[in-house]
C-alpha positions as CSV (number, residue, x, y, z in Angstrom):
1,M,11.8,-21.9,-14.6
2,R,8.8,-19.9,-13.5
3,K,10.0,-19.7,-9.7
4,I,13.4,-18.3,-11.2
5,V,11.8,-15.5,-13.4
6,V,9.5,-14.5,-10.6
7,S,12.5,-14.3,-8.0
8,L,14.5,-12.2,-10.5
9,V,11.7,-9.9,-11.5
10,G,10.4,-9.6,-7.9
11,S,13.8,-8.9,-6.3
12,S,14.9,-6.3,-9.1
13,L,11.4,-4.5,-8.1
14,L,12.0,-4.8,-4.6
15,I,15.6,-3.2,-4.9
16,V,14.2,-0.3,-7.3
17,G,11.4,0.0,-4.6
18,V,13.9,0.6,-1.8
19,I,15.8,3.0,-4.0
20,L,12.5,4.9,-4.5
21,V,11.6,5.4,-1.0
22,P,13.9,8.5,-0.2
23,L,13.4,9.8,-3.9
24,P,10.0,11.2,-5.2
25,G,8.1,8.5,-6.5
26,P,6.0,5.5,-5.8
27,G,8.5,3.8,-3.7
28,F,6.2,2.0,-1.1
29,L,4.0,0.8,-4.0
30,V,6.8,-0.6,-5.8
31,I,7.7,-2.6,-2.8
32,F,4.3,-4.0,-2.2
33,L,4.1,-5.0,-5.7
34,A,7.3,-6.8,-5.6
35,L,6.3,-8.4,-2.5
36,L,2.9,-9.5,-4.0
37,L,4.6,-10.9,-7.0
38,L,7.2,-12.8,-4.8
39,S,4.2,-14.0,-2.7
40,T,3.0,-16.0,-5.7
41,E,5.9,-18.2,-5.3
42,F,7.4,-17.8,-1.7
43,E,5.5,-18.4,1.5
44,W,7.5,-16.0,3.6
45,T,6.5,-13.0,1.3
46,K,2.8,-14.0,1.7
47,R,3.1,-13.5,5.1
48,Y,4.3,-10.1,4.8
49,V,1.8,-9.1,2.2
50,D,-1.1,-10.4,4.5
51,Q,0.5,-8.0,7.3
52,L,0.5,-5.2,4.8
53,R,-2.7,-5.6,3.6
54,G,-4.0,-5.5,7.3
55,H,-2.0,-2.1,7.8
56,F,-3.5,-0.7,4.5
57,K,-6.9,-1.5,5.6
58,K,-6.5,0.3,8.8
59,I,-5.1,3.2,7.3
60,Y,-7.7,3.3,4.6
61,Q,-10.4,3.0,7.6
62,T,-9.0,6.0,9.4
63,A,-8.6,8.1,6.5
64,R,-12.4,7.4,5.5
65,E,-13.5,8.1,9.1
66,R,-11.7,11.4,9.1
67,S,-13.0,12.4,5.6
68,D,-16.6,11.6,6.9
69,K,-16.0,13.8,9.9
70,I,-14.7,16.6,7.8
71,A,-17.4,16.3,5.4
72,N,-20.1,16.2,8.3
73,K,-18.7,19.6,9.6
74,A,-18.7,21.1,6.2
75,E,-22.3,20.0,5.9
76,S,-23.4,21.2,9.3
77,N,-21.4,24.6,8.8
78,T,-23.1,25.1,5.6
79,S,-26.5,24.5,7.2
80,K,-26.0,26.9,10.0
81,Q,-25.0,29.7,7.6
82,D,-28.2,29.1,5.6
């Protein structure tokens, strides 16, 4: 019974997420949450979630490095002006 409920809710969320991708809204987040829910019962979605987590970590690290560079530039520009 649990597997059926997870399948129905996860599939519905996945469809809504795909519809939201071209529209303004959190389409990719809804898709990720749907896959996360489905991964509790299905092994094939667990593999996708693991891959997505790796991609998200790389994106986060890149964004973090860029923001640190911008902050360091701003600090050095401020100290040069003083």
